[in-house]
C-alpha positions as CSV (number, residue, x, y, z in Angstrom):
1,X,83.3,112.6,113.0
2,X,86.4,112.3,111.0
3,X,86.8,111.9,107.3
4,X,87.0,108.4,105.8
5,X,88.4,106.8,102.6
6,X,85.6,104.9,101.0
7,X,86.3,102.4,98.2
8,X,83.5,101.4,95.9
9,X,83.6,98.6,93.3
10,X,82.6,99.3,89.8
11,X,81.1,96.1,88.2
12,X,78.1,94.8,90.0
13,X,78.2,97.6,92.6
14,X,78.3,101.0,90.9
15,X,76.8,99.5,87.8
16,X,74.0,97.9,89.8
17,X,72.5,101.4,90.5
18,X,74.6,104.2,89.0
19,X,72.1,106.9,90.1
20,X,72.2,105.8,93.7
21,X,75.9,105.4,93.9
22,X,76.7,108.6,92.1
23,X,74.5,110.5,94.6
24,X,76.3,108.7,97.4
25,X,79.7,109.7,96.0
26,X,78.6,113.4,95.8
27,X,77.2,113.3,99.3
28,X,80.2,111.5,100.8
29,X,82.6,114.0,99.0
30,X,80.6,116.9,100.2
31,X,80.8,115.6,103.8
32,X,84.6,115.5,103.5
33,X,85.1,111.9,102.7
34,X,87.4,110.6,100.0
35,X,85.7,108.1,97.6
36,X,87.8,106.0,95.2
37,X,86.6,103.4,92.7
38,X,88.6,100.2,93.1
39,X,88.0,97.7,90.3
40,X,89.4,94.3,89.4
41,X,89.5,95.4,85.8
42,X,92.8,95.9,84.0
43,X,93.7,99.5,83.0
44,X,93.2,99.2,79.3
45,X,92.2,102.2,77.1
46,X,88.8,100.6,76.5
47,X,88.1,99.9,80.2
48,X,89.5,103.2,81.3
49,X,87.3,105.2,78.8
50,X,84.2,103.2,79.6
51,X,84.5,103.8,83.4
52,X,85.4,107.5,82.8
53,X,82.3,107.9,80.6
54,X,80.1,106.1,83.1
55,X,81.1,108.4,85.9
56,X,80.8,111.5,83.6
57,X,77.3,110.4,82.5
58,X,76.2,110.3,86.2
59,X,78.1,113.6,86.9
60,X,80.4,112.3,89.6
61,X,84.2,112.4,89.7
62,X,86.1,109.7,91.4
63,X,89.6,108.4,91.0
64,X,89.9,104.8,89.7
65,X,92.3,102.2,90.8
66,X,92.6,99.2,88.5
67,X,93.9,96.0,90.3
68,X,94.0,93.7,87.2
69,X,92.5,90.9,89.3
70,X,94.8,91.4,92.3
71,X,93.5,91.5,95.9
72,X,92.0,95.0,96.2
73,X,93.3,95.3,99.8
74,X,96.8,94.5,98.7
75,X,96.5,96.8,95.7
76,X,95.6,99.7,97.9
77,X,98.2,98.9,100.5
78,X,100.8,98.9,97.7
79,X,99.6,102.5,97.0
80,X,99.9,103.4,100.7
81,X,96.2,104.2,100.6
82,X,94.3,103.0,103.6
83,X,90.6,102.2,103.0
84,X,88.2,102.7,105.9
85,X,85.0,101.5,104.2
86,X,84.7,99.0,101.4
87,X,81.6,98.8,99.2
88,X,81.8,95.7,97.0
89,X,79.3,93.1,95.8
90,X,82.1,90.4,96.0
91,X,83.9,90.7,99.3
92,X,86.1,87.8,98.5
93,X,87.7,89.9,95.7
94,X,88.9,92.3,98.4
95,X,91.1,89.5,99.9
96,X,91.6,87.0,97.1
97,X,91.3,89.0,94.0
98,X,89.3,87.8,91.0
99,X,89.9,85.9,87.8
């Protein structure tokens, strides 16, 4: 089994059950996978700090990619980061972005 890049959404996904998802992030990382948070939020100081504090509260470290409403797939392709597994409560945001 190889290592995968796993993208997890923040609002409505991680926030739906932070204890569950933080444990998942730790387990996935320990198994050699790369987990990244890909959010439709814009990278503002307020949003960045909120997300950072949320992950710190649940004792998990994960890089965050802010897409500012852009298609999450396109945003990651522009960063030359392939995603093997997407975890998102709004799959249309992966392709179409969000308002």
